[in-house]
C-alpha positions as a Markdown table, in Angstrom:
| # | Residue | x | y | z |
|---|---|---|---|---|
| 1 | Met | -12.2 | -21.7 | 73.0 |
| 2 | Met | -15.3 | -24.5 | 72.8 |
| 3 | Lys | -17.4 | -24.3 | 69.8 |
| 4 | Asp | -20.2 | -23.1 | 71.8 |
| 5 | Glu | -18.4 | -20.2 | 73.1 |
| 6 | Leu | -17.0 | -19.5 | 69.4 |
| 7 | Arg | -20.7 | -19.8 | 68.4 |
| 8 | Gln | -21.5 | -16.8 | 70.6 |
| 9 | Ser | -18.3 | -14.9 | 69.6 |
| 10 | Lys | -18.4 | -11.5 | 68.0 |
| 11 | Val | -16.7 | -11.1 | 64.9 |
| 12 | Leu | -15.9 | -8.0 | 63.1 |
| 13 | Val | -14.9 | -8.3 | 59.2 |
| 14 | Ile | -13.2 | -4.9 | 57.8 |
| 15 | Gly | -13.6 | -4.9 | 54.0 |
| 16 | Cys | -15.5 | -8.0 | 52.5 |
| 17 | Gly | -14.6 | -8.9 | 48.9 |
| 18 | Arg | -15.1 | -12.3 | 47.6 |
| 19 | Met | -12.7 | -14.2 | 49.7 |
| 20 | Gly | -13.9 | -12.0 | 52.9 |
| 21 | Gly | -17.6 | -13.3 | 51.5 |
| 22 | Ala | -16.3 | -16.9 | 51.0 |
| 23 | Ile | -14.7 | -17.0 | 54.5 |
| 24 | Ile | -17.9 | -15.7 | 56.3 |
| 25 | Lys | -19.9 | -18.6 | 54.6 |
| 26 | Gly | -17.4 | -20.8 | 56.1 |
| 27 | Trp | -18.2 | -19.1 | 59.5 |
| 28 | Cys | -21.5 | -19.1 | 59.3 |
| 29 | Asn | -21.8 | -23.0 | 58.7 |
| 30 | Gly | -22.0 | -23.6 | 62.2 |
| 31 | Leu | -19.2 | -22.1 | 63.6 |
| 32 | Val | -20.5 | -18.4 | 64.3 |
| 33 | Ala | -23.9 | -17.0 | 64.7 |
| 34 | Pro | -24.7 | -14.8 | 61.7 |
| 35 | Asp | -26.2 | -12.1 | 64.0 |
| 36 | Asn | -22.8 | -12.0 | 65.8 |
| 37 | Ile | -20.7 | -11.1 | 62.2 |
| 38 | Thr | -20.7 | -7.6 | 61.4 |
| 39 | Ile | -19.3 | -6.6 | 58.2 |
| 40 | Val | -18.2 | -2.9 | 57.4 |
| 41 | Asp | -17.9 | -2.2 | 53.8 |
| 42 | Pro | -18.8 | 1.0 | 51.8 |
| 43 | Thr | -20.1 | -1.4 | 49.0 |
| 44 | Pro | -22.9 | -4.0 | 49.9 |
| 45 | Phe | -21.8 | -7.4 | 49.4 |
| 46 | Pro | -24.2 | -9.5 | 47.7 |
| 47 | Asp | -25.4 | -13.1 | 49.1 |
| 48 | Leu | -24.9 | -12.9 | 52.1 |
| 49 | Val | -25.8 | -15.4 | 54.6 |
| 50 | Ser | -29.1 | -13.8 | 56.2 |
| 51 | Gly | -28.5 | -12.3 | 59.9 |
| 52 | Val | -25.2 | -11.3 | 59.2 |
| 53 | Lys | -24.9 | -7.2 | 59.8 |
| 54 | Gln | -23.3 | -5.2 | 57.0 |
| 55 | Val | -22.5 | -1.5 | 57.5 |
| 56 | Ser | -20.9 | 1.0 | 55.5 |
| 57 | Gly | -18.4 | 2.6 | 58.3 |
| 58 | Pro | -17.3 | 2.4 | 62.0 |
| 59 | Glu | -19.8 | 4.7 | 63.0 |
| 60 | Glu | -22.6 | 2.2 | 62.1 |
| 61 | Ile | -21.4 | -0.6 | 64.5 |
| 62 | Thr | -23.1 | -1.2 | 67.6 |
| 63 | Asp | -21.1 | -3.3 | 69.5 |
| 64 | Asp | -18.6 | -2.2 | 71.9 |
| 65 | Phe | -15.8 | -4.4 | 71.3 |
| 66 | Phe | -15.2 | -7.9 | 69.5 |
| 67 | Asp | -13.7 | -11.4 | 70.2 |
| 68 | Val | -12.0 | -11.7 | 66.8 |
| 69 | Val | -11.4 | -9.2 | 64.1 |
| 70 | Met | -10.7 | -9.6 | 60.6 |
| 71 | Leu | -8.9 | -7.4 | 58.2 |
| 72 | Ala | -9.4 | -7.8 | 54.9 |
| 73 | Val | -9.3 | -4.5 | 53.1 |
| 74 | Lys | -6.3 | -3.8 | 50.2 |
| 75 | Pro | -2.9 | -3.5 | 51.7 |
| 76 | Gln | -2.5 | 0.2 | 50.6 |
| 77 | Ile | -5.7 | 1.3 | 52.6 |
| 78 | Phe | -4.8 | -0.5 | 56.2 |
| 79 | Pro | -2.7 | 2.2 | 57.6 |
| 80 | Lys | -5.3 | 5.1 | 57.0 |
| 81 | Ile | -8.5 | 2.8 | 58.4 |
| 82 | Met | -7.0 | 1.0 | 61.3 |
| 83 | Ser | -7.3 | 3.7 | 63.5 |
| 84 | Leu | -10.8 | 4.1 | 63.3 |
| 85 | Tyr | -11.4 | 0.9 | 64.5 |
| 86 | Ala | -8.7 | 0.4 | 67.5 |
| 87 | Pro | -12.0 | 1.5 | 69.6 |
| 88 | Phe | -13.8 | -1.9 | 69.3 |
| 89 | Ile | -10.2 | -3.6 | 70.0 |
| 90 | Ser | -9.7 | -5.3 | 73.6 |
| 91 | Glu | -6.5 | -7.0 | 74.7 |
| 92 | Lys | -8.3 | -9.9 | 74.2 |
| 93 | Thr | -9.2 | -9.6 | 70.7 |
| 94 | Leu | -7.7 | -12.0 | 68.1 |
| 95 | Ile | -6.9 | -9.9 | 64.9 |
| 96 | Leu | -6.8 | -12.0 | 61.7 |
| 97 | Ser | -5.4 | -10.5 | 59.0 |
| 98 | Ile | -5.6 | -12.1 | 55.3 |
| 99 | Met | -3.7 | -8.5 | 53.6 |
| 100 | Ala | -1.1 | -9.7 | 51.6 |
| 101 | Gly | 2.3 | -8.1 | 52.5 |
| 102 | Val | 1.7 | -6.5 | 55.8 |
| 103 | Glu | 3.3 | -7.5 | 58.9 |
| 104 | Thr | 2.0 | -8.5 | 62.2 |
| 105 | Gln | 4.5 | -5.8 | 63.8 |
| 106 | Ala | 2.7 | -3.1 | 61.4 |
| 107 | Ile | -0.8 | -4.4 | 63.3 |
| 108 | Glu | 0.7 | -4.5 | 66.5 |
| 109 | Ala | 1.7 | -0.7 | 65.9 |
| 110 | Met | -1.8 | 0.5 | 65.1 |
| 111 | Thr | -3.1 | -0.7 | 68.3 |
| 112 | Asp | -3.2 | 0.3 | 71.9 |
| 113 | Ser | -2.4 | -2.9 | 73.9 |
| 114 | Lys | -0.2 | -5.8 | 73.2 |
| 115 | Gln | -2.3 | -8.0 | 70.6 |
| 116 | Ala | -2.5 | -11.5 | 69.4 |
| 117 | Val | -2.4 | -10.8 | 65.6 |
| 118 | Ile | -2.3 | -13.9 | 63.3 |
| 119 | Arg | -2.2 | -13.4 | 59.5 |
| 120 | Val | -3.7 | -15.6 | 57.4 |
| 121 | Met | -2.6 | -16.2 | 53.6 |
| 122 | Pro | -5.7 | -17.9 | 52.0 |
| 123 | Asn | -6.0 | -18.3 | 48.2 |
| 124 | Thr | -9.4 | -18.9 | 46.2 |
| 125 | Pro | -10.0 | -22.3 | 46.1 |
| 126 | Ala | -12.0 | -21.5 | 49.2 |
| 127 | Leu | -14.7 | -20.5 | 47.6 |
| 128 | Val | -15.3 | -24.2 | 46.9 |
| 129 | Gly | -14.1 | -25.4 | 50.3 |
| 130 | Ala | -10.6 | -26.5 | 48.6 |
| 131 | Gly | -8.8 | -23.8 | 49.6 |
| 132 | Val | -5.2 | -23.3 | 51.5 |
| 133 | Met | -4.5 | -21.5 | 54.1 |
| 134 | Val | -1.4 | -20.6 | 55.4 |
| 135 | Cys | -0.9 | -18.9 | 59.0 |
| 136 | Phe | 1.9 | -16.9 | 61.2 |
| 137 | Ala | 1.1 | -16.2 | 65.0 |
| 138 | Asn | 3.0 | -13.3 | 66.4 |
| 139 | Ala | 4.6 | -13.6 | 69.7 |
| 140 | Val | 1.4 | -12.4 | 71.7 |
| 141 | Ala | -0.8 | -15.1 | 70.4 |
| 142 | Thr | -1.9 | -18.2 | 72.5 |
| 143 | Pro | -2.1 | -22.1 | 71.4 |
| 144 | Gln | -5.6 | -21.4 | 72.0 |
| 145 | Asn | -5.2 | -18.2 | 69.6 |
| 146 | Glu | -4.1 | -20.6 | 67.0 |
| 147 | Ala | -6.4 | -23.5 | 67.6 |
| 148 | Leu | -9.2 | -21.0 | 67.1 |
| 149 | Cys | -7.9 | -19.9 | 63.8 |
| 150 | Asp | -8.0 | -23.5 | 62.6 |
| 151 | Thr | -11.3 | -24.2 | 63.7 |
| 152 | Leu | -12.1 | -20.7 | 61.6 |
| 153 | Phe | -10.4 | -22.0 | 58.5 |
| 154 | Ser | -10.5 | -25.7 | 58.1 |
| 155 | Pro | -13.9 | -25.7 | 56.8 |
| 156 | Leu | -12.4 | -23.6 | 53.6 |
| 157 | Gly | -9.7 | -25.8 | 53.2 |
| 158 | Ser | -6.4 | -26.8 | 54.4 |
| 159 | Val | -4.9 | -25.2 | 57.0 |
| 160 | His | -0.7 | -24.7 | 57.7 |
| 161 | Trp | 1.4 | -22.9 | 59.6 |
| 162 | Val | 5.1 | -20.9 | 59.3 |
| 163 | His | 7.2 | -20.0 | 62.3 |
| 164 | Asp | 9.0 | -17.3 | 60.2 |
| 165 | Glu | 6.9 | -14.3 | 59.4 |
| 166 | Ser | 9.5 | -13.9 | 56.2 |
| 167 | Asp | 8.4 | -16.9 | 55.0 |
| 168 | Met | 4.8 | -15.1 | 53.8 |
| 169 | His | 6.3 | -13.4 | 51.1 |
| 170 | Ala | 7.2 | -17.0 | 49.6 |
| 171 | Val | 3.6 | -18.4 | 50.5 |
| 172 | Thr | 2.0 | -15.7 | 48.7 |
| 173 | Ala | 3.9 | -16.2 | 46.0 |
| 174 | Ile | 3.3 | -19.9 | 46.0 |
| 175 | Ser | -0.3 | -20.6 | 47.2 |
| 176 | Gly | -1.9 | -16.8 | 47.6 |
| 177 | Ser | -1.0 | -16.3 | 44.2 |
| 178 | Gly | -0.8 | -19.6 | 42.7 |
| 179 | Pro | -4.3 | -20.4 | 41.3 |
| 180 | Ala | -4.1 | -17.7 | 38.8 |
| 181 | Tyr | -0.8 | -19.2 | 37.5 |
| 182 | Leu | -2.9 | -22.3 | 36.8 |
| 183 | Phe | -5.9 | -20.0 | 35.6 |
| 184 | Tyr | -3.2 | -18.7 | 33.0 |
| 185 | Phe | -1.9 | -22.0 | 31.8 |
| 186 | Ala | -6.0 | -23.4 | 31.3 |
| 187 | Glu | -6.3 | -19.6 | 29.6 |
| 188 | Cys | -3.5 | -20.7 | 27.1 |
| 189 | Met | -4.5 | -24.7 | 26.6 |
| 190 | Val | -8.2 | -23.5 | 26.1 |
| 191 | Ala | -7.2 | -21.4 | 23.3 |
| 192 | Ala | -4.8 | -24.2 | 21.6 |
| 193 | Ala | -7.3 | -26.3 | 22.1 |
| 194 | Lys | -9.7 | -24.3 | 20.1 |
| 195 | Asn | -7.1 | -24.1 | 17.5 |
| 196 | Thr | -6.5 | -27.9 | 17.1 |
| 197 | Leu | -10.4 | -29.2 | 17.2 |
| 198 | Lys | -13.2 | -27.9 | 15.4 |
| 199 | Asp | -15.9 | -28.3 | 17.8 |
| 200 | Glu | -14.6 | -25.1 | 20.0 |
| 201 | Val | -17.3 | -25.7 | 22.6 |
| 202 | Leu | -15.7 | -29.2 | 23.2 |
| 203 | Ala | -12.1 | -27.9 | 22.8 |
| 204 | Ala | -12.8 | -25.8 | 26.0 |
| 205 | Lys | -14.4 | -28.8 | 28.1 |
| 206 | Leu | -11.5 | -31.1 | 27.1 |
| 207 | Ala | -9.2 | -28.7 | 28.3 |
| 208 | Lys | -10.9 | -27.7 | 31.5 |
| 209 | Glu | -12.0 | -30.9 | 32.3 |
| 210 | Thr | -8.4 | -32.4 | 32.0 |
| 211 | Leu | -6.6 | -29.8 | 34.1 |
| 212 | Tyr | -9.3 | -30.6 | 36.8 |
| 213 | Gly | -9.1 | -34.4 | 36.6 |
| 214 | Ala | -4.9 | -33.9 | 36.7 |
| 215 | Ala | -5.0 | -31.4 | 39.9 |
| 216 | Leu | -7.6 | -33.7 | 41.5 |
| 217 | Leu | -5.3 | -37.0 | 40.8 |
| 218 | Met | -2.0 | -35.0 | 42.0 |
| 219 | Gln | -3.9 | -34.2 | 45.0 |
| 220 | Gln | -5.0 | -37.7 | 46.1 |
| 221 | Glu | -2.1 | -39.6 | 44.9 |
| 222 | Ala | 1.0 | -39.9 | 47.5 |
| 223 | Arg | 3.6 | -39.3 | 44.4 |
| 224 | Glu | 5.7 | -36.7 | 43.5 |
| 225 | Pro | 4.1 | -34.8 | 40.3 |
| 226 | Met | 7.4 | -36.0 | 38.2 |
| 227 | Ala | 6.7 | -39.3 | 39.0 |
| 228 | Leu | 3.0 | -39.0 | 37.7 |
| 229 | Arg | 4.6 | -37.3 | 34.6 |
| 230 | Gln | 6.7 | -40.1 | 33.6 |
| 231 | Glu | 4.0 | -42.6 | 34.2 |
| 232 | Val | 1.7 | -41.5 | 31.5 |
| 233 | Thr | 4.6 | -40.4 | 29.2 |
| 234 | Ser | 4.8 | -43.3 | 26.5 |
| 235 | Pro | 8.7 | -43.6 | 25.0 |
| 236 | Asn | 8.0 | -41.8 | 21.6 |
| 237 | Gly | 4.6 | -41.6 | 21.9 |
| 238 | Thr | 1.9 | -38.1 | 21.7 |
| 239 | Thr | 2.6 | -37.0 | 25.1 |
| 240 | Gln | 6.8 | -37.3 | 25.1 |
| 241 | Ala | 6.2 | -34.8 | 21.8 |
| 242 | Ala | 4.3 | -32.5 | 23.7 |
| 243 | Leu | 6.6 | -32.3 | 26.7 |
| 244 | Glu | 9.7 | -32.5 | 24.2 |
| 245 | Val | 8.2 | -28.9 | 23.6 |
| 246 | Leu | 7.2 | -27.4 | 26.5 |
| 247 | Met | 10.0 | -28.8 | 28.5 |
| 248 | Ser | 13.0 | -27.0 | 25.9 |
| 249 | Asp | 16.1 | -25.4 | 27.1 |
| 250 | Gly | 14.1 | -24.9 | 30.4 |
| 251 | Val | 12.0 | -22.0 | 29.4 |
| 252 | Leu | 8.8 | -23.3 | 31.3 |
| 253 | Asp | 11.1 | -23.8 | 34.6 |
| 254 | Ala | 12.5 | -20.5 | 34.4 |
| 255 | Leu | 9.3 | -18.6 | 33.9 |
| 256 | Ala | 7.8 | -20.4 | 36.9 |
| 257 | Asn | 11.4 | -19.5 | 39.0 |
| 258 | Asn | 10.8 | -15.7 | 37.6 |
| 259 | Ala | 7.2 | -15.8 | 38.0 |
| 260 | Leu | 7.5 | -16.5 | 41.7 |
| 261 | Gln | 10.3 | -14.3 | 42.4 |
| 262 | Ala | 8.4 | -11.3 | 41.3 |
| 263 | Ala | 5.5 | -12.1 | 43.4 |
| 264 | Ser | 7.5 | -12.9 | 46.4 |
| 265 | Lys | 9.4 | -9.3 | 45.7 |
| 266 | Arg | 5.9 | -7.5 | 45.5 |
| 267 | Ser | 4.8 | -9.3 | 48.8 |
| 268 | Leu | 8.3 | -7.7 | 50.4 |
| 269 | Glu | 7.4 | -4.3 | 48.4 |
| 270 | Leu | 3.7 | -3.9 | 50.2 |
| 271 | Ser | 5.2 | -4.9 | 53.4 |
| 272 | Ala | 7.2 | -1.5 | 53.3 |
| 273 | Leu | 4.4 | 0.9 | 52.1 |
| 274 | Glu | 4.0 | 3.7 | 54.3 |
| 275 | Pro | 0.5 | 5.2 | 55.3 |
| 276 | Ala | -0.8 | 7.0 | 52.1 |
């Protein structure tokens, strides 16, 4: 689909939290005309791009069908609401899903025809254009569908593809939930910094800005994180003293592994949810 065609495409977004809002803003930045986008959410979304239509339910939708339908509701309510939107989906509609754990087969089963479905697992840095989007396309999706997905999500960050849907559970655990792990480490580091430095405001700034700078350096450098760590660790220096605590007995390694396993397991559980 050419960009001129994409701009005129009709898009339906079912559910609109912070992530859905960020995606819509990215689309409205020259990709899709705002007045061709309809959002369905009972809770009004603040700060929407001017022209985007927002309705509270399917009965308020005025278009007959949509070229793209994005499912952005909680996985637990998807089985209850999907049938309400089937009338707006044609055989040419591309369904995009950002629902954690819900497999393409479950989405296909809720439509009347063979449907192109692409699962996308984004993460919250998409809010600032630094997101990671990982995609899986079902057997019906064409290369053109995949190219359209690339076009829609690339303004929000990097786009990657997996070819085995079972990998999406690990993807959810790594990049989907991953920002929260860093936020928690930052939370702990800020608290520790405040215990160490008398100026608590400066302590918080130093901790957050240091994490930001280190993450940016890691992204821009071609070397692995281990090499970067070793480079800044002088023998018998302050960094080594701190790392000896963090790395003692492999506790942090085990915690990271257990955390990813727990998130992946929960994603798998969500995929097995029965309609409520």
